[in-house]
C-alpha positions as CSV (number, residue, x, y, z in Angstrom):
1,M,39.6,-170.9,7.6
2,T,39.6,-168.4,4.9
3,V,42.7,-166.4,3.6
4,L,43.3,-163.8,5.6
5,P,43.9,-160.3,3.8
6,F,47.5,-159.1,2.8
7,A,48.7,-155.5,3.7
8,Y,51.1,-155.4,0.4
9,E,48.6,-156.9,-2.3
10,I,48.4,-160.5,-2.9
11,P,51.3,-161.7,-4.2
12,R,52.0,-162.7,-8.1
13,C,55.2,-164.0,-7.3
14,T,55.3,-167.9,-6.7
15,G,58.6,-170.0,-5.5
16,L,60.1,-172.4,-2.8
17,L,60.4,-172.4,0.7
18,K,62.3,-175.2,3.0
19,T,63.3,-177.3,-0.1
20,E,66.5,-178.4,2.2
21,P,66.6,-177.7,6.3
22,S,69.6,-174.9,5.3
23,D,66.9,-173.0,3.8
24,F,65.1,-172.3,6.8
25,I,67.6,-171.3,9.8
26,V,66.4,-169.8,13.2
27,E,68.4,-169.1,16.5
28,E,66.9,-168.4,19.7
29,I,68.1,-164.7,20.9
30,L,68.3,-165.5,24.9
31,G,67.8,-162.2,25.9
32,F,69.5,-162.3,29.4
33,P,72.9,-163.9,30.7
34,L,73.2,-166.7,32.4
35,S,75.2,-166.7,35.9
36,G,77.1,-170.2,35.4
37,E,75.7,-171.5,38.7
38,G,72.4,-173.0,39.9
39,E,70.0,-175.8,39.5
40,H,69.2,-175.3,36.4
41,W,71.7,-176.7,33.6
42,Y,70.8,-174.6,29.9
43,V,72.1,-176.4,27.0
44,W,71.9,-174.6,23.5
45,V,71.1,-177.7,21.0
46,E,71.1,-177.3,17.1
47,K,68.6,-179.6,15.9
48,E,67.6,-180.6,12.1
49,Q,64.7,-182.3,10.9
50,L,63.2,-182.8,14.6
51,N,60.4,-180.7,17.0
52,T,60.9,-179.6,19.9
53,Q,58.8,-182.3,21.4
54,D,60.5,-185.0,19.8
55,L,64.0,-183.3,21.4
56,V,63.0,-183.3,24.5
57,K,62.3,-186.9,24.3
58,L,65.8,-187.9,22.9
59,I,67.4,-185.6,25.2
60,A,65.2,-187.1,28.5
61,T,66.4,-190.4,26.8
62,H,69.8,-189.7,26.3
63,L,70.4,-188.3,30.0
64,G,68.1,-190.8,31.6
65,V,65.8,-187.8,33.2
66,S,62.3,-187.7,32.4
67,P,61.2,-185.4,29.7
68,K,59.0,-183.3,32.5
69,T,62.6,-182.2,33.7
70,I,63.2,-180.4,30.6
71,T,62.2,-176.9,29.8
72,Y,62.0,-174.5,26.7
73,A,61.3,-170.8,25.8
74,G,59.6,-171.8,22.7
75,L,58.3,-174.6,20.1
76,K,60.5,-174.7,16.8
77,D,59.6,-176.1,13.3
78,K,60.6,-179.7,12.3
79,Q,61.2,-178.5,8.9
80,G,64.5,-176.7,9.0
81,I,67.8,-176.1,11.1
82,T,67.1,-174.5,14.3
83,R,69.4,-173.5,17.4
84,Q,67.4,-172.8,20.6
85,W,67.2,-173.5,24.3
86,F,66.4,-176.3,26.9
87,C,66.9,-176.4,30.8
88,I,66.9,-179.6,32.8
89,H,66.8,-179.4,36.2
90,W,70.2,-180.7,37.6
91,L,70.7,-180.4,41.0
92,N,74.1,-181.9,42.7
93,K,75.2,-183.7,39.3
94,P,78.3,-183.1,37.0
95,I,77.6,-181.7,34.0
96,P,79.0,-184.3,31.0
97,P,81.4,-183.2,28.2
98,I,79.7,-181.7,25.3
99,E,81.2,-183.9,23.0
100,S,79.2,-186.7,24.3
101,L,75.7,-184.6,24.2
102,Q,74.2,-185.6,20.7
103,G,72.2,-187.9,18.9
104,I,71.1,-188.4,15.1
105,G,69.8,-184.5,14.2
106,W,70.9,-183.2,17.2
107,K,73.7,-181.8,19.1
108,V,74.8,-179.6,22.1
109,L,76.8,-176.5,21.3
110,E,77.2,-174.9,24.4
111,S,75.9,-175.6,28.0
112,Q,75.7,-173.4,31.0
113,R,74.3,-173.6,34.7
114,H,71.7,-171.0,35.8
115,H,69.8,-170.2,38.9
116,K,66.2,-169.9,37.2
117,K,64.4,-172.2,35.2
118,L,63.8,-171.2,31.5
119,K,59.9,-171.0,31.1
120,I,57.6,-170.5,27.9
121,G,58.4,-167.3,26.7
122,Y,61.2,-166.1,28.3
123,L,63.0,-165.5,25.2
124,Q,63.8,-161.7,23.6
125,G,63.4,-163.3,19.9
126,N,64.5,-165.3,17.1
127,R,66.8,-164.1,14.5
128,F,66.1,-166.0,10.8
129,I,68.2,-167.0,7.6
130,I,65.4,-167.9,5.1
131,T,66.0,-168.9,1.3
132,L,63.2,-168.3,-1.6
133,K,64.0,-169.8,-4.3
134,S,62.7,-170.8,-7.8
135,L,60.9,-167.1,-7.6
136,S,58.5,-166.2,-10.6
137,H,58.6,-162.5,-9.9
138,P,61.2,-161.6,-7.9
139,E,61.4,-158.1,-8.6
140,E,57.8,-158.3,-7.3
141,A,59.6,-159.3,-4.1
142,L,62.3,-157.0,-3.9
143,Q,59.8,-154.3,-4.4
144,K,57.8,-155.0,-1.5
145,L,60.9,-156.2,1.0
146,P,61.4,-151.9,1.5
147,L,58.0,-151.5,2.3
148,I,57.8,-154.4,5.2
149,K,61.2,-152.9,6.7
150,Q,59.6,-149.4,7.1
151,F,56.2,-150.3,8.0
152,G,56.5,-153.7,9.2
153,I,53.9,-156.5,8.9
154,P,50.8,-157.8,10.2
155,N,51.3,-159.7,13.3
156,Y,49.5,-162.6,12.5
157,F,49.7,-166.1,14.1
158,G,51.3,-168.3,11.5
159,E,49.4,-171.4,10.0
160,Q,51.9,-173.8,12.7
161,R,49.7,-172.1,15.5
162,F,46.8,-174.1,14.5
163,G,48.4,-177.5,13.2
164,I,48.7,-179.7,10.2
165,Q,45.0,-179.6,8.5
166,N,44.1,-177.1,11.4
167,Q,44.0,-179.8,13.8
168,N,44.8,-177.8,16.7
169,L,41.7,-175.4,16.0
170,H,39.4,-178.7,15.5
171,R,40.0,-179.7,18.9
172,A,39.3,-176.4,20.2
173,S,36.0,-176.8,18.4
174,Q,35.5,-180.2,19.7
175,L,36.4,-178.8,23.5
176,L,34.6,-175.8,23.6
177,F,31.1,-176.6,21.8
178,D,30.8,-180.5,21.9
179,G,32.0,-181.0,25.7
180,K,35.0,-183.4,24.3
181,R,37.5,-183.3,26.6
182,I,41.5,-183.7,25.9
183,K,43.4,-185.5,28.5
184,D,47.0,-184.7,27.1
185,R,47.2,-181.2,28.6
186,F,49.8,-180.0,26.0
187,L,47.2,-180.6,24.0
188,E,44.8,-179.0,25.4
189,G,47.0,-175.9,25.4
190,M,48.0,-175.9,21.8
191,A,44.1,-176.1,21.2
192,L,43.1,-173.2,23.5
193,S,45.8,-171.3,22.2
194,A,44.8,-171.6,18.3
195,A,41.2,-170.8,19.5
196,R,42.5,-167.5,20.6
197,S,44.8,-167.2,17.8
198,Y,42.4,-167.5,15.8
199,I,40.1,-164.7,16.9
200,F,42.9,-162.5,17.1
201,N,43.6,-162.9,13.4
202,Q,40.0,-162.2,12.4
203,I,40.3,-159.1,14.5
204,L,43.5,-158.0,12.6
205,A,42.2,-159.0,9.3
206,H,39.5,-156.9,9.8
207,R,41.7,-153.7,10.7
208,I,43.7,-154.4,7.6
209,Q,40.1,-154.5,5.5
210,K,39.6,-151.1,7.3
211,G,42.8,-149.7,6.3
212,N,43.8,-149.2,10.3
213,W,45.8,-151.9,11.0
214,R,48.9,-149.4,11.7
215,E,47.2,-146.4,12.8
216,A,46.1,-145.2,16.4
217,I,42.4,-144.7,16.6
218,P,40.2,-143.2,19.4
219,G,40.2,-146.2,22.4
220,D,43.0,-148.2,21.0
221,L,45.4,-149.6,23.7
222,M,49.0,-149.5,23.2
223,M,51.8,-151.9,23.4
224,L,55.4,-150.4,24.2
225,A,57.8,-152.5,22.5
226,G,59.9,-155.0,24.0
227,T,57.7,-155.1,26.9
228,H,54.1,-156.5,27.4
229,S,53.3,-152.7,29.1
230,I,49.9,-151.5,27.5
231,F,48.5,-147.9,28.4
232,S,45.5,-146.1,27.1
233,P,46.7,-143.4,25.2
234,A,45.1,-139.5,25.9
235,I,42.4,-137.9,23.4
236,D,44.8,-135.4,22.5
237,E,48.0,-137.3,22.0
238,A,46.5,-138.9,18.6
239,E,49.4,-137.3,16.6
240,T,52.4,-138.3,18.9
241,M,51.1,-141.8,19.2
242,Q,51.5,-142.3,15.3
243,A,54.7,-140.8,15.2
244,R,55.9,-143.5,18.0
245,I,53.6,-146.4,15.5
246,N,55.7,-145.1,12.6
247,R,59.1,-145.6,14.4
248,F,57.7,-149.2,16.1
249,D,57.9,-147.7,19.3
250,I,54.6,-148.7,20.3
251,S,52.0,-150.8,18.5
252,P,47.9,-151.0,18.8
253,V,47.2,-154.3,19.9
254,A,44.2,-156.7,20.1
255,P,42.9,-159.2,22.5
256,L,44.1,-162.7,23.0
257,W,40.2,-163.8,24.2
258,G,39.8,-164.7,27.6
259,S,37.3,-163.4,30.6
260,G,37.4,-160.0,31.7
261,E,36.6,-156.5,31.1
262,L,37.9,-155.4,27.7
263,K,40.0,-152.2,28.1
264,I,40.2,-151.2,24.5
265,K,37.3,-148.5,24.2
266,Q,35.3,-145.9,21.4
267,D,35.7,-146.5,17.8
268,A,38.6,-149.4,18.6
269,F,36.2,-151.2,20.3
270,N,33.2,-150.9,17.6
271,L,35.9,-152.5,15.0
272,L,36.5,-155.0,17.4
273,Q,32.4,-156.0,17.6
274,D,32.3,-156.0,14.0
275,A,35.4,-158.3,13.6
276,V,34.2,-160.5,16.2
277,K,30.4,-160.7,15.7
278,P,30.9,-164.0,13.0
279,I,32.6,-165.7,15.6
280,E,31.5,-164.5,18.7
281,G,30.4,-168.4,20.1
282,W,34.1,-168.6,20.4
283,C,34.9,-165.6,22.1
284,H,31.8,-166.9,24.9
285,A,33.1,-170.3,25.1
286,L,36.5,-169.1,25.6
287,A,35.1,-166.5,28.4
288,K,33.5,-169.4,30.5
289,L,37.3,-171.0,30.9
290,K,37.8,-168.2,32.9
291,L,41.3,-167.7,30.6
292,T,42.6,-164.4,31.7
293,V,42.8,-161.7,28.6
294,D,45.5,-160.6,27.3
295,Y,46.7,-158.7,24.2
296,R,49.1,-158.6,21.6
297,P,50.5,-156.0,18.9
298,L,49.1,-155.8,15.7
299,I,52.0,-154.7,13.9
300,L,55.5,-156.8,13.8
301,Q,58.3,-155.3,13.0
302,A,61.4,-157.4,11.0
303,S,64.6,-156.0,12.8
304,D,67.6,-155.7,11.2
305,L,66.0,-156.8,7.6
306,E,68.7,-157.5,5.1
307,W,68.4,-159.4,1.7
308,Q,70.2,-160.6,-1.5
309,C,69.2,-161.6,-4.8
310,K,70.5,-164.0,-7.2
311,G,68.9,-165.1,-10.8
312,S,65.8,-166.2,-9.1
313,M,66.7,-166.7,-5.2
314,I,66.3,-164.2,-2.5
315,R,68.3,-165.0,0.9
316,L,66.5,-162.8,3.7
317,S,68.0,-162.0,7.3
318,F,66.2,-160.3,10.1
319,A,65.1,-160.8,13.6
320,L,61.8,-161.1,15.1
321,P,60.3,-161.0,18.9
322,A,59.3,-164.2,20.8
323,G,56.2,-165.4,19.4
324,A,56.0,-163.9,16.3
325,Y,56.0,-166.0,13.1
326,A,58.6,-165.6,9.7
327,T,56.4,-167.4,7.4
328,V,53.9,-164.0,7.7
329,L,56.6,-162.3,6.5
330,V,57.6,-164.9,3.7
331,R,53.5,-164.5,2.6
332,E,53.7,-161.1,1.8
333,L,56.5,-161.8,-0.4
334,I,55.7,-165.1,-2.2
335,Q,52.8,-168.0,-2.7
336,T,54.7,-171.1,-1.9
337,T,54.4,-174.0,-4.1
């Protein structure tokens, strides 16, 4: 894949990320209270050097249940320290003591019953503490951080979405163009998500190159912050829409490709067509699978963004909505070595 354009110039600053687990800490923000009763058992787990799928298997083995009974809201990186929620269907069983719920690289910090199952995406967001080390030009990163806080960053899908050496996208190519089936449903879902993410990134990249990724242009769809609600602004609302974009109340969107009519029109649609022309084969192939078209904001706000600098090290803290990637903020600041 080609290098995606930057919003704030290509960084000269080089540095290190994830030299040790404590350099990358992520904590889920559930976004709703647990009821304390019901057939679903929520466990708040701290893990280190384990990915989400591996941890599901470890918890299942520890409890003597099938991994299929365990759900989660989102996948988390292996590298770093993560605190995330898991949900276990635990009908009419006593809850084990928390001190017994641990293993190598993981431990349960809290648990509670709830009446609803935890599903993918049922999450308000994630809170991050990230330490960047051995920075060659920390002053450059420090100059960009106020701009990122004020204007946001492109809401790219991060490299993690595409797998190690883009293996998820490679599987998608084999599935869509070579007719090679993927027997594992999880891997198939990851492959199709990677394909849709690839198209989205190309559309966003095109808007960045045109200098209008955070502008309201005729025909844009807007998404209300904190929701998945979309709407088409009236022609005479351009000035109002731009003011709302500037305060992160709304964002223009691009499609997660699928079947069905695109609601983006006029100038925004023409830009969209130009962006996908080199990859229209991917678009046609996904549309045939009857995946319903969805939408994702172009602009990503790093809420409560704060930073501390000590010599060649910068420590960042911020929150992102569910589905966003902290690494797309980091890439605007440094080139990792």
